[in-house]
C-alpha positions as CSV (number, residue, x, y, z in Angstrom):
1,M,6.8,-4.1,16.6
2,A,9.4,-2.4,18.9
3,R,11.7,0.2,17.6
4,I,14.6,-0.9,15.7
5,T,17.2,0.1,13.1
6,R,16.9,-1.0,9.6
7,R,20.0,-2.5,9.7
8,E,19.1,-4.6,12.7
9,F,15.8,-5.7,11.1
10,V,17.6,-6.5,7.7
11,R,20.0,-8.3,9.5
12,S,17.4,-10.6,11.6
13,S,15.2,-11.2,8.9
14,A,18.2,-12.7,6.6
15,L,18.9,-14.9,9.4
16,A,15.1,-15.9,9.9
17,A,15.0,-16.6,6.1
18,A,17.7,-18.9,6.4
19,G,16.4,-21.1,8.8
20,T,14.5,-23.5,6.9
21,M,14.9,-25.9,4.1
22,L,11.8,-26.7,2.2
23,A,10.8,-29.8,0.1
24,P,11.5,-29.4,-3.6
25,C,9.5,-26.9,-5.4
26,L,6.1,-28.2,-7.2
27,A,5.9,-27.1,-11.0
28,G,3.7,-28.5,-13.5
29,A,3.6,-27.1,-17.0
30,Q,-0.1,-28.0,-17.4
31,A,-1.3,-28.1,-13.9
32,K,-5.0,-28.8,-13.4
33,D,-5.5,-25.9,-10.7
34,V,-3.1,-23.1,-10.3
35,P,-2.3,-22.5,-6.6
36,L,-1.6,-18.6,-6.0
37,A,-1.2,-17.4,-2.5
38,A,-1.9,-14.1,-0.6
39,I,-0.2,-13.9,2.4
40,V,-1.7,-11.0,4.5
41,A,-2.8,-9.8,8.0
42,L,-6.2,-11.2,8.8
43,T,-5.8,-10.7,12.4
44,G,-3.7,-8.1,14.5
45,T,-3.0,-4.7,13.6
46,N,-2.9,-4.6,10.2
47,A,-5.9,-6.8,9.5
48,A,-8.1,-4.1,8.0
49,W,-5.6,-3.8,5.1
50,G,-4.8,-7.5,4.8
51,Q,-8.5,-8.6,4.9
52,R,-9.2,-6.2,1.8
53,T,-6.2,-7.3,-0.1
54,W,-7.3,-10.7,0.1
55,N,-10.9,-10.0,-0.7
56,A,-10.0,-8.4,-4.0
57,F,-7.4,-10.9,-4.9
58,Q,-9.9,-13.6,-4.1
59,Q,-12.8,-12.1,-6.2
60,G,-10.3,-11.8,-9.1
61,C,-9.5,-15.1,-9.2
62,D,-13.2,-16.0,-9.0
63,M,-14.2,-13.9,-11.9
64,V,-11.3,-15.4,-14.0
65,N,-12.6,-19.0,-13.3
66,E,-16.0,-18.2,-13.9
67,Q,-15.0,-16.7,-17.3
68,G,-13.2,-20.1,-18.1
69,G,-9.8,-20.3,-16.5
70,I,-6.3,-19.6,-17.6
71,K,-6.8,-20.1,-21.6
72,S,-3.2,-20.9,-22.2
73,L,-3.4,-23.3,-20.1
74,G,-6.4,-25.0,-21.4
75,G,-8.7,-23.3,-19.0
76,A,-6.9,-24.3,-15.9
77,K,-8.8,-22.9,-12.8
78,L,-7.0,-20.4,-10.3
79,K,-7.0,-21.7,-6.7
80,P,-6.4,-18.8,-4.3
81,M,-5.2,-19.6,-0.7
82,V,-4.7,-17.0,2.0
83,L,-2.0,-17.2,4.9
84,D,-2.4,-14.8,7.9
85,T,0.7,-12.9,9.1
86,E,-1.2,-11.9,12.4
87,S,0.6,-8.5,11.6
88,R,3.8,-9.9,12.7
89,P,7.0,-10.1,10.1
90,E,8.2,-13.4,11.6
91,V,5.0,-15.0,10.9
92,A,4.9,-13.8,7.5
93,G,8.5,-15.6,7.0
94,S,6.7,-19.2,8.2
95,Q,3.5,-18.5,6.2
96,T,5.5,-17.7,3.1
97,E,7.3,-21.2,3.8
98,R,3.8,-22.8,4.0
99,A,2.7,-21.4,0.8
100,V,5.7,-22.8,-1.1
101,Q,5.1,-26.1,0.6
102,R,1.5,-26.1,-0.6
103,G,2.7,-25.4,-4.2
104,A,2.0,-21.9,-4.8
105,V,3.4,-20.7,-8.3
106,A,3.0,-17.0,-7.3
107,I,2.7,-15.2,-3.8
108,T,1.3,-11.6,-3.2
109,G,1.3,-9.5,0.0
110,T,1.7,-8.3,2.7
111,N,0.4,-4.7,3.3
112,Q,3.0,-4.5,5.9
113,S,6.4,-3.5,4.6
114,A,8.5,-5.3,7.5
115,A,6.5,-8.5,6.6
116,T,7.1,-8.3,3.1
117,I,10.9,-7.8,3.6
118,V,10.8,-11.1,5.6
119,A,8.4,-12.8,3.2
120,T,10.4,-12.0,-0.2
121,Q,13.7,-13.2,1.3
122,I,11.9,-16.5,1.6
123,A,10.3,-16.5,-1.9
124,E,13.6,-15.2,-3.4
125,R,15.5,-18.2,-1.9
126,E,12.9,-20.7,-3.3
127,A,12.6,-18.8,-6.5
128,V,8.7,-18.1,-6.2
129,P,7.7,-14.9,-7.9
130,F,6.4,-12.4,-5.3
131,V,4.3,-9.4,-6.3
132,C,3.4,-6.7,-3.9
133,A,1.2,-3.9,-4.6
134,T,1.1,-1.7,-1.4
135,D,4.2,-2.0,0.6
136,V,6.3,0.9,0.1
137,D,9.6,0.7,1.8
138,P,12.4,0.9,-0.5
139,L,14.4,-1.9,0.9
140,I,11.9,-4.3,-0.5
141,T,13.2,-3.9,-4.2
142,S,16.7,-2.8,-3.3
143,R,18.5,-6.0,-2.6
144,G,19.2,-7.4,-6.0
145,F,16.3,-9.9,-6.0
146,K,15.1,-11.5,-9.0
147,F,11.7,-12.9,-8.0
148,T,10.2,-9.7,-6.2
149,F,8.4,-6.9,-7.9
150,R,6.4,-3.9,-6.8
151,T,3.8,-2.1,-8.6
152,S,3.3,1.0,-6.6
153,P,5.6,4.0,-5.9
154,I,7.9,3.8,-3.0
155,V,7.1,6.1,0.2
156,E,9.5,9.0,-0.7
157,S,7.1,9.4,-4.0
158,Y,4.0,9.8,-1.9
159,A,5.5,12.3,0.3
160,R,6.7,14.3,-2.3
161,D,3.1,14.4,-4.0
162,L,1.8,15.6,-0.7
163,L,4.2,18.3,-0.1
164,A,4.5,19.7,-3.4
165,Y,0.8,20.0,-3.8
166,V,0.5,21.6,-0.5
167,K,3.5,24.1,-1.6
168,D,1.4,24.8,-5.0
169,L,-1.8,25.4,-2.7
170,G,0.1,28.0,-0.7
171,A,1.8,29.7,-3.7
172,S,-1.7,30.1,-5.8
173,T,-3.6,31.6,-3.0
174,G,-0.7,33.7,-1.5
175,K,-0.8,31.8,1.8
176,P,2.1,29.7,2.1
177,A,2.7,27.2,4.9
178,R,6.0,26.5,6.0
179,K,6.4,24.8,9.4
180,L,6.0,21.1,9.3
181,A,5.7,18.1,11.6
182,I,5.6,14.4,10.8
183,L,4.0,12.0,13.2
184,S,4.5,8.2,11.9
185,E,4.4,4.9,13.8
186,N,7.6,3.2,14.4
187,S,7.4,0.3,12.0
188,I,9.9,0.1,9.3
189,V,8.0,1.8,6.7
190,G,7.1,4.5,9.5
191,Q,10.5,5.0,9.8
192,S,11.3,5.1,6.0
193,S,8.2,7.8,5.8
194,V,10.2,10.2,8.5
195,E,13.6,9.7,6.7
196,A,11.8,10.3,3.1
197,T,9.8,13.4,4.4
198,R,13.0,14.9,6.0
199,R,14.5,14.9,2.6
200,V,11.6,16.1,0.3
201,A,11.1,19.0,2.9
202,K,14.6,20.1,2.7
203,E,14.1,20.1,-1.0
204,L,11.2,21.9,-1.0
205,G,12.2,24.6,1.5
206,Y,9.7,23.6,4.4
207,D,10.7,24.3,7.9
208,L,10.9,20.9,9.6
209,V,9.9,21.7,13.3
210,E,9.3,18.3,14.7
211,A,9.9,14.3,13.2
212,D,8.3,12.0,15.7
213,T,7.5,8.3,15.6
214,Y,5.3,6.4,18.3
215,D,5.0,2.7,19.1
216,A,2.0,1.7,17.4
217,S,1.4,-1.2,19.7
218,K,1.2,0.7,22.9
219,T,0.4,4.2,22.0
220,Q,-3.4,5.3,22.6
221,N,-2.9,8.9,23.5
222,F,-1.7,11.3,21.0
223,A,-2.5,14.6,23.3
224,S,1.2,15.1,24.1
225,Y,2.1,15.4,20.4
226,I,-0.7,17.2,19.4
227,S,-0.1,20.0,22.2
228,K,3.4,20.0,21.3
229,Y,2.6,21.0,17.6
230,K,0.1,23.3,18.4
231,G,2.3,25.2,20.7
232,A,5.2,25.5,18.2
233,G,2.7,27.1,15.5
234,V,3.0,23.8,13.0
235,E,1.2,24.6,9.8
236,I,1.5,21.1,8.3
237,L,1.0,17.5,9.9
238,I,1.4,14.5,7.8
239,G,2.6,10.9,8.7
240,H,2.1,7.3,8.1
241,N,-0.1,5.8,10.5
242,K,-2.5,2.4,11.0
243,P,-6.2,3.3,10.6
244,S,-7.1,3.3,14.2
245,D,-4.2,5.6,14.9
246,A,-5.1,8.0,12.1
247,V,-8.6,8.1,13.9
248,L,-7.0,8.9,17.3
249,I,-4.7,11.6,16.0
250,T,-7.8,13.3,14.0
251,R,-10.1,13.3,17.1
252,T,-7.2,14.6,19.3
253,M,-6.6,17.5,16.9
254,K,-10.4,18.3,17.1
255,E,-10.6,17.9,20.8
256,L,-7.4,20.4,21.5
257,N,-8.6,22.6,18.7
258,Y,-5.4,22.3,16.8
259,N,-6.0,23.8,13.2
260,P,-3.1,23.5,11.1
261,M,-3.5,24.9,7.3
262,A,-2.9,21.2,6.2
263,Y,-3.2,17.8,7.7
264,G,-2.9,14.3,5.8
265,G,-1.4,10.9,5.6
266,I,1.4,9.2,3.7
267,L,-0.7,6.2,2.3
268,G,-1.6,4.3,5.5
269,G,-4.7,4.7,7.6
270,H,-5.8,7.9,5.9
271,V,-6.8,6.2,2.6
272,S,-8.8,3.2,4.5
273,T,-12.6,3.0,4.6
274,E,-12.2,2.7,8.3
275,Y,-11.0,6.0,8.6
276,V,-13.5,7.7,6.9
277,N,-16.5,5.8,8.2
278,A,-15.0,6.3,12.1
279,L,-14.9,10.1,11.4
280,D,-17.6,10.9,9.1
281,K,-17.4,14.8,8.7
282,D,-14.2,15.2,10.7
283,A,-12.5,13.4,8.1
284,D,-13.6,16.4,5.4
285,H,-10.7,17.9,3.9
286,V,-8.1,15.9,5.0
287,L,-5.4,15.2,2.3
288,C,-4.1,11.5,1.3
289,T,-1.6,10.2,-0.9
290,T,-2.4,6.5,-2.7
291,S,-2.0,5.2,-6.3
292,W,-5.6,4.9,-6.6
293,S,-8.6,6.9,-6.3
294,G,-12.6,5.8,-6.8
295,D,-13.0,8.8,-9.0
296,A,-10.2,8.3,-11.5
297,D,-11.1,7.7,-15.2
298,I,-9.8,3.7,-14.8
299,P,-11.6,1.5,-17.7
300,G,-13.9,-1.0,-15.9
301,L,-13.4,0.6,-12.5
302,K,-17.1,1.3,-11.8
303,D,-18.1,-2.1,-12.8
304,L,-15.3,-3.5,-10.7
305,A,-15.9,-1.7,-7.8
306,K,-19.9,-2.5,-7.9
307,K,-19.5,-6.0,-8.0
308,Y,-16.9,-5.6,-4.9
309,Q,-19.3,-3.5,-3.0
310,D,-22.2,-6.2,-3.8
311,R,-20.1,-9.2,-2.7
312,Y,-18.4,-7.5,0.4
313,K,-20.9,-4.8,1.3
314,E,-18.3,-2.1,1.6
315,H,-16.7,0.4,-0.8
316,M,-13.5,-0.4,-2.7
317,D,-10.7,1.4,-1.5
318,S,-7.0,1.9,-2.5
319,T,-6.1,-1.4,-0.3
320,S,-8.5,-3.4,-2.2
321,A,-7.5,-2.0,-5.4
322,G,-4.2,-3.0,-4.9
323,G,-5.4,-6.9,-4.4
324,F,-7.1,-6.3,-7.8
325,T,-3.6,-5.1,-9.2
326,A,-1.3,-7.8,-7.7
327,F,-3.9,-10.2,-9.4
328,A,-3.9,-8.6,-12.6
329,V,-0.3,-8.9,-12.9
330,L,-0.3,-12.6,-12.1
331,W,-3.4,-13.2,-14.5
332,D,-1.7,-11.5,-17.3
333,S,1.8,-13.4,-16.7
334,L,0.1,-16.8,-16.4
335,E,-1.7,-16.4,-19.8
336,R,1.6,-15.1,-21.6
337,A,3.7,-17.7,-19.8
338,G,1.4,-20.6,-20.7
339,S,3.0,-22.6,-17.7
340,T,2.9,-22.8,-13.9
341,D,6.8,-23.2,-13.9
342,R,8.0,-20.6,-11.6
343,K,11.0,-19.5,-13.4
344,R,8.8,-19.0,-16.8
345,L,6.2,-17.4,-14.8
346,R,8.9,-14.8,-13.2
347,D,10.3,-14.1,-16.9
348,A,6.9,-13.1,-18.0
349,I,6.1,-10.8,-15.0
350,A,9.4,-9.3,-15.8
351,A,8.2,-8.7,-19.2
352,T,4.8,-7.2,-18.2
353,S,3.4,-4.3,-20.1
354,L,-0.2,-3.4,-18.5
355,K,-2.2,-0.6,-19.1
356,T,-4.6,0.7,-16.4
357,G,-7.4,-1.2,-16.6
358,E,-6.3,-4.0,-18.3
359,K,-7.3,-7.5,-16.6
360,M,-8.3,-5.7,-13.4
361,Y,-5.0,-3.5,-12.9
362,M,-6.3,-0.8,-10.8
363,Q,-3.3,1.4,-10.1
364,L,-2.4,4.5,-12.1
365,R,-0.3,4.5,-15.2
366,G,0.1,0.8,-15.5
367,A,3.1,-1.6,-15.1
368,K,6.3,-2.2,-16.5
369,F,9.1,-3.6,-14.7
370,L,12.5,-2.3,-14.3
371,A,15.5,-5.1,-13.7
372,T,15.1,-4.2,-9.7
373,G,11.4,-5.1,-9.6
374,E,10.1,-1.6,-9.5
375,N,7.4,-0.5,-11.6
376,S,8.9,2.2,-14.0
377,L,5.2,3.4,-14.6
378,A,4.4,3.9,-10.9
379,G,2.7,7.1,-10.0
380,G,0.7,8.4,-7.2
381,L,-1.9,11.0,-6.6
382,V,-3.6,13.6,-3.9
383,F,-6.8,13.7,-2.8
384,T,-8.9,15.3,-0.1
385,I,-12.0,13.7,1.6
386,R,-15.3,15.2,1.2
387,S,-18.4,13.7,2.9
388,K,-16.6,10.1,3.3
389,E,-15.7,10.3,-0.4
390,W,-12.2,10.5,-2.0
391,V,-11.9,13.4,-4.6
392,T,-8.8,13.5,-6.5
393,V,-6.9,17.2,-6.3
394,A,-3.6,16.2,-8.1
395,P,-1.9,15.9,-10.5
396,K,-3.7,18.0,-13.0
397,E,-4.4,14.8,-15.2
398,Y,-6.5,13.1,-12.6
399,A,-7.8,16.1,-10.5
400,K,-11.6,16.5,-10.2
401,A,-11.3,19.2,-7.7
402,T,-9.2,21.8,-5.6
403,A,-8.6,21.1,-2.0
404,A,-10.0,23.5,0.5
405,W,-6.9,26.2,1.6
406,P,-6.2,26.4,4.2
407,K,-8.1,23.5,5.8
408,P,-11.2,24.7,7.4
409,K,-11.3,24.8,11.2
410,W,-13.2,22.1,13.1
411,G,-16.9,22.4,12.8
412,A,-16.7,25.0,10.1
């Protein structure tokens, strides 16, 4: 998506959301099936994230159906549907309209903040609950919407987690790192990651040397960026990138023998299985932030992760964990609402009080929503990569190890 300002995006997406009038909503208090929609990217640049969210969401529905369905609805079966955003915000809007027309009583998505901003405008207009578990742009829940909920922290929280941990490492070892650069894609959330990191860097006393965004649809060579950072003596490089971009950036760093003291991702591609599988040992010691990790002490995690791997022949990652998390909120709320009426379901979601591990809720610290739709319990963690595994290093309550400091040089 070409670079636009956040104000221009909000204005254009609002116009798009107002463009179509839909047929009356379908709601039955005792529906035989309960249609739930996942609006995610199955194609395009965000497909890796969208497919995993859908995999987990679909598996969650199937597991509940196998256990007898929604008990408060007399055993009604969940009927998951998936609609492809093609990684395009405008398509996410039309697919949200289609989901509503097909009777979806609630929606999750989209693994792309720009697409979620549009989709939630449609859902709000049609009074359909929307639960997002992985999108981190603050705009999603800052518009006064009543039907939009988010389980994860916002992007600034992730940036603070990462930079605070790097500062702690420097202080504890007597080897501080101060010169910081940011390299993010120019998506809506990529731009937000730069803005948020600027604020956090100033707060924590870093020297921000560079803050760059690039066109994710066109950029295939990151040598000019990496050469610039190396020449400027940048000691910490972080950003929000798609999996393929994160892989290319890391490979370029190795090729140009650029060895910062710390390198990592603010959510994004660095927490994907694509990243670790593509890079193998070259992903070691990279730092990442997310709201889930495979080594966290979450009740039921090991069993659920095994079932996911058996079904999809791949490891569960933070994106698939997000699919289970959004599903958990909807499952729990349907049971408490005892109805598929969208307003009653919305009220049940607003009253959610879930602990991590309950009903397949995988993100840390649980869920309890504020009036804005933000999760008052949301929290992230930092992990390092070792031998294609994510190892939690912060906060202390979840830490399993301490990251290497400074980051070892390539091949060391």
